[in-house]
N, C-alpha and C positions, 0 to 999 in steps of 0.2 A: 503492500500500500503506500503510495507517497504519500508524505508531508503537504499542508498550503503552502507555498512559498510565494515568494516575492521574484527570487531571480530565478536562473535556470541553470549559470554558474555550481550554486549550493545542493541542488537541489540532484543537480546529475552526479556530484560528490560527494555526500552522504548517505542516495541509498543505495539498500543489503537485502537482497535477498531474501525471503525465508518461505520455503518449502516443508511443507513438512512430510516426517515419513508414511505416513497414510493420509491419501487424500482422493477422494472419491466428490465430479463433480453435482451430482445429483442430490449426495446430503447436504453437500456445502450449499449448494445453492436452493435449495425446499426448506429440506430435515432442521437447518439451524435456524433458518428465522421463522422455523412449524416453535419453533422451540422456544425460541426470545421475546417473540409477537407472530400470536397465531393471527392476529385478525389482520393484520398487515397485507394492502393490495398487492397481487404481485403482478396480477392483467387485466387490463380490461380489451375489451372483444367489443369493436367498433362499430358503432351501426351507423349509418347515414339519416335514416329515419328516428330513431328514437332514441332512447337511454343505452349507454353500451352494459355487454354484461358485467360482472368483474368476475373475478376468483383470489381467492388470497393464499397466503404462504401454508397456510394450516391445507386449506383443501387441497392445493397440490402437492402437497409434503403422503397427504393419504392417498389422494388418484394414483399415482406416480407408486403407490406401496405396490395400491391393489393390480396395476396394470403390468409392475414385476413379475407377481405372484400367479400373473394370467399367462405372462408368457415364459414363466419358468414349469408353469405347470402345461405348455406347449412344446418342450423339451428345450427350450434356447436358455443354454448354461453360459460358464462365463470363455468371452473370449468367441466365440457365434455372431457373424453379423447378421443387423438387423434392420433394414432397410427402410426410411421413413421416404415417401412421397407425399405431400402431403403440403396447403398450403399453411401461412400466418390464422395461428387457431389457439386454443387451451389444447387439444388435442395432440395437439405437435409436442409441443413442452412437456405435458405427461409424459406421451411416451419416450421421447430424447430419458427425461431425468430419469425413468425404470430399466430404458436399457445401459445406464450409467450404472446406475445402482447392483444390477447384476452381473456386472460385469466385462457385457457383451461391448461389442462395438457398433455404435449407433453411425447408418452410412446415407445421410442423406442427400436426395435428389430432387431437382427441380420438377414440377410438372408439365414444366412447357418442353421436356425432353421427348421427342415421338419414340415409337417402340425401337427403334435400331441400337437409338443414343444408351436408353434402357438398358436392352440388353446385352449390350457389351458390358458396362457397368454391373448388372449385378454379376453376369455369369464372371469379370473380373476380381469381384469381393467377394465370389463367393456366397450368399447375401442363403438366406438359410429360413428367414419369414422377410413379409411386407410389410407397413401399418402403411395404407392409403385411403382416399375416398373413394365414390365410385366412378368419376372420370377415370382415375390412376386405376382401380381395378379392370376397368377396359380394356386399357391396353399392356398391363400386364396377363389378360384372357389372352391375349394374340401369339404372347412369347414363352407360356407358362411350361407348354409341354417341349422344349428346348433348352430349359433350367430344370434340372432335374434335381437340381443343391437347394431347392424352392418347395417349402415344405409346404409352405402355408399363407392366407389373407389376413388380412383380417381389415377389415372394410368401416371408417368413420361413415357413420350413416347409412352400415351398412340394413341387414335384417339377419336374422336369426345365433346358431353360436360361434357364428364370426363376427358380430357387430361391435366396437370398441365399447362401444356406451354399457353396453349389455356383458363383457367382459371384465370390468370396472364394476360395475355394480353384485358382479356374483363372487367377486374375490373377497377374501379381506384385507386391511387398511393396517396390517400390523408386519413388516418388512426389516428383517435383517439383510441390510446392504453388506457386499461384498467388500473382504479389507483391503482395497485398492493400493499399489504404491504409487507416486505421482509419476513413473515412468509406465503403466498400465497401459496398452492402448484403450482408447477411448470411443475414437471418433475416424471415420474414415470420410476425407472431402476430397473427391476428384476434382486436378487440374483445371482448368479451361479448356486445355486442346486450342491452345492459338497460336502454338506454335507445333504441334505434333498430336499422338494419339495422347487422353487425357490418362493423367495416373493416378492410384486411389495412395495418397499422401496420408500416412498414417499418424497420428493426432496422443499423444500421452495424456493423464487427468491435469495433469501440469498444464498444458499449455493453456487452462482459464487465468491462473495467478501469474502465466508469464505475459496476458494481455492487461492483466491490470492498469503497469502503468501510466501503459502507451494511452490507454482509457482514459483513467484520471486524466493526465496532460493534454488531451486533444478534448473533452470535453470541460475542461475548465475544473479540475477539484469537482470529479463526480465521486458522490452523493453529496446534494444541499439539499435543505427544504425543499419541496416543491418539486421537485425533480418527475417530471417525466415521458417517457425513451418512445421514440417512432423513427422505424424505416421502413421506407420501401422494395429495400432491398428483400430477397425469399433469404427463408431462415437456412433454404439448401446450400447456401453460399457462407463460405467465411465470412465474409464482412457484414452478410445479414448477420449470420452467428453467433461471432466472436467478436465483433466489434461494436455489436450494441446488443444482443437479447439475453446472453448469455451471461457478461460482465455487470448488465445492471442490475439481476437480478439479485445475483451473488452481493451487491451491495445494498443489496433490499430499495431497491430503484424500479420503479411499475414499468410497465410496456405496455403500450398499443399495440393489438394485434390488428390488422384490418386488409383484407383479400379486394383486390382489384384483377381485372380480369390484364389490365394495361395500364402503367401507370397512366394515367392523365394530370395534370397539372393544376386545373381548377379543384379537381378533387383532392387533391393534395391537401391544398393549404385551406382546405373548406374542416376538413379533419383537425386539421395543424391548428386551426382556430376552434372548432368546436371545442377540440378535446384542451386546452388549454396547452402544448407540449413542450415543452421546457427544452428536450434536449432533442437533434435527430440527424440522423445519422443518414445522410442523403449521397448515392454517387452522383460524379459528374457529369456522364450523363440526364440525369434525372435534374440535375441542378441547372443546365441548360436549357431545358426542358420545362424550366419552368421561368426561365427567359421570356419566354411567350408571350405570360401572362400580364398586362395594361395593368398601373397603374395599383402592384399590389401595399403598400403602403399606405393605400386611401381606403381599397378598399375591403381589406382583412386588418382582423384584429387582434397582431402576434404577437404571443411573449416568449420569444426563442432566446434561450439562452446560450444555446451552444449550439454550433450546426457546423458537423466536421464531413469531411467526404475521401475518399480515399481509392482504389479501383488505378485510377487515371492521373497523368496532373490536370493540373482546375482550370490550371492558364491564367494569365492577368485579366483578362474580359470578367469572365464568371469571377475570379475573386471581389473585384472592385461593385460587380454589380449586386453578389448578395449583403455584402459593406451598404448598398445605399439600398436595396429594397426588401432586406428581410431583416434589418438594422441589427445585426451581429456580424463579424469578422468571421468567416470561413477557418476551421481549423483542417488542414491537411497533415494527412500522415501514408505513411506507407510498410507495404508489406507484400507478402505473400504470404497463400494458403500453408507452405512451410517454413512460412517461418514469419508472420506477421506483426506490425506495428512496431515496428522497430525503429524508423523514424519518425518523425512527429511535429507539433506547431501546436501551443497556445498563448495567444494575443495577449490573454491578460500577465502574464510575463512577462511580455514585450517578444515573446518568440514566434514571430508572423512577417512574412514577406512576400511578397506578389510572385508568383512565376515558383516558388519554391514552398518544398515539400515542408522543408521546417530542419529540425537540429534532432540528432540520437538521444533517444528517447534514454532514461534515466534507466540503468541496467542492461545495458546491451553494449552492443563493440561491431561498429559497421563502419564499412569503409571506401572507399573506391581502387580497385586495385586493377593491375592490369592482369593480361595471360600467364603471365606467373605467382601468381600471387603479391604482387608486392603492393604497396601502397605508391599509386601517384602526387602528384602534386597538387594541391591547391588553382580548381580553373583547368584541367586537364582529367577530357574525358576517362573513364574507364566502367570497370564494371561496378554497379553497388553487392557490397557482399557483407556479410555475417557472420562473427566469431561463433564456435562451437567449444565450451559445452552454452546452451541461452536454455531457460526454463520454457520459451516459447518455441522450438526450434522440435521438426516433425522425427518421429522416431525412423520411419524409412516410405519408400515406397512399394507400399505391398506386392510383394512378391514378386519385386524385380531390381537384383542386386546390384547389378549394372547401372541402371539407373539413379540408383541413391549411391554408385559409387562417383560417376558421374558429376555428381552434383557441385562438389568437393574438389577444390585445392589445397589438400593440407587444412589447416584447421579453419578452411573459409567456406562459408557455406554459398557459394553462386549463385545469382541471381536470376540471368540472363539481360538484366538493365543495366541500359546504361545513363551515368549520371556523372555531373560534376558537382564538387565543394567548393564555398569557397572559404577566400581570410579568415571569415566569421565563421565558418562552421557548418552552412546552409546547403542543404541539399537541392540540387536541380535536376528534375526526375528527365529523361532523356529521350526514351523510348527505348522496347525492347531490339536487341541486335538487330535481327532482322528490319526495324520496324526506320532504326536512323536513313535519314537521303543522304550523301555526299554531296555537293553539288560545286561543281569546278571547287577545288579545296575542302568546301565549307562541310563540315557534320553536321546536319539539319534533325531536330526532333520533332517530332508531329504533331504533338499535343499541343504546342502553345499553337501552332498551327490552325488547326482546330479550333481551338480554343475565337482565337480571332476573326476565322470565320462565322462562327454562333454568331459572335456580335455584331455581323450585320444585318438591320430588320428583315431581310428578307429568306434570310438562314434558319431550318431550324434542326437538320442533323448537319455532320461533316465530318469526311476521310484525308487524311490527305499523306500519299505513300508519296516514292520516288521511281520515275518512268525510266528507264535506258536513255541516252542520251549521246552519241557521237561527239559533241562540242564537250560540254560539262557534265560526264558522266554519268548523271541522273539531273534528270528537273523536276519539282514540287507540285503534283496532277492531284487536283481536289477531284472527290466525287461528293457531291454536291442534293441535299434532298429541300427542297421549298418548302414555304409553311405556306399552309390549305390560301388558295387564289390568290398565288401566286403561277404567273408560265415564265419560263426560264426562255430566252433569249440571247445570243452574241451581246447585245449589250449589256445583259445584266454580268453574265459569265466576267466581260471585262473591266466593269463593275466594282465587282466584285474582289477581282484581282488585285484592284488597284487599294482596293478600302485594306488586301492586307500589309500589300507595300508600302504604306503614308503609314501604316503604324508598326512592322515589325522591322523588315530590312526590304535591302535589293536583292537579297541574294536567298529570302524564305516564302518570296509570295510565287503562288501557284504561277505558270507561264500555263497551265492550262484546267480549264476549268469545266467541268461535264455534270448536265443534274440528272440524277437518277431518281426512282420514284419511292425507294428505301432503302434503307439502311441493315445491314447485317449486324447483328449483336449477338455476341450469347447471352448465355442469361443470368450470367453477371453485370449485365450491359456493359460489357467493349464491346465496342467495334473492330470487331473482325477484317482490320486489311488484308488480310493475306488476300481475302475475295480480290479485293480489287489490287491490289500489286501484281498478283498474276495477271489478272483482266489488259494494267497498264502494260507489263513486260509484253505480254500477246500481242496489242497493237506496237509495242515499237517493234518487236521483228518483226509483224508484218509489213511495216512502213521501210522496217533496211532492206528486208527479202522484195519488194517492189522495187527499188530505187536500186537494188544493184542488177536485176534483171531489167532493167533499159539499158 
């Protein structure tokens, strides 16, 4: 836990980890508060047309105990993998905590996954049982015959003996949790697959403790009186689960559960206003979509205390917009599923700078290194790396020792992300290795270009990639989704290009702008630049072939 301080230097210098010899996420999140303050609210279930339902920590503890008994009666034992294919809901949290108490391994999966993506992950993880809703059960029914290890499905809102609610009601609420240690596995989260096949990152129980310094720093020293957490991020993603849900509950801060088929900025703002949300984790893509809502300070009475963002670089445009429109300075932070929340910002202690992620979070050792594992000088581009051991670091990639070994250079866990650290210790996220654009000798990160593009009044979403060029090695090409009611034209493309050139630099602006109908996103809301990069390379190759054939 972080002590509240006014300066970063002493906060970092004086922090010490305290990791107990016995630790279980389920017990730490629910049972501890049920004993200390049983009536305390753990979760609100948001309803747009009425008052929200409420679940106390006492109810959360007893219901997760009952479901742990139900899982045990169905043959689930320590180390078994249990998939969760659910939206934000009370049942999702109850199921998570029950799995942890059993010493089993939770495998959260996004409902947006198609059947092939689900089959790959369920097969890879060797899932024994799945907990889902009727929509998820329908998907699973199409592939269950190809998953011989999958023994059963529990359905939230189903009927008969496999119904989640019935199982909870029929089993006792007394349960002795497994005596797990901090390094015992608790959770398997699949990487987003932006650079290759998704891998199952195996995370131990200590990973929750490892997140706390970063969470407390980014959310301006959570908890405080009146705090209430909400995120539009899927709880199947490390961002939603470990940047918001589980740490908030551990700290006694209630969390709002809300189910939206897709992110709608107006609906999100209504929720934040109605629920009087104080703390919000809003990924960069969602924040940029909020920019399309006019007159936010006049139309909405927001009570936000801390807005955090991670997953990609936020960029200067969105950073400044959020300060003006939402009334708070957004705190960025950085990490990966394998080692999350190791860099961060905290505006209240002066760790905040537009265009930078922030500084190293207390308790972690992070550096910018070269290909041999040596630290580079301030101002030089290198790979962001985290030193082991670290309480927030993953155990391994599930049944993939080669990939696990390749993740490290000596004791540095590499991220595959390029960054720059300045003389003051601020780190600027540059982009994935594959995303960095090389043009006329300059190395260009796409994030700042995309952020600048979405600052244009006609642009809803954008992706920037390098297109091969005989003269410059690569040029910046932008793929742009326009706002509703805006028609693309050569004149608008030229205007958008000038917009970036005037705000960034002559080497960063897109020399080509192409309008597209939609933006491919991962389930975590990141732009899949790989699709556009391949498209741009194909265009360049076709053009080169045509020229050489003349």
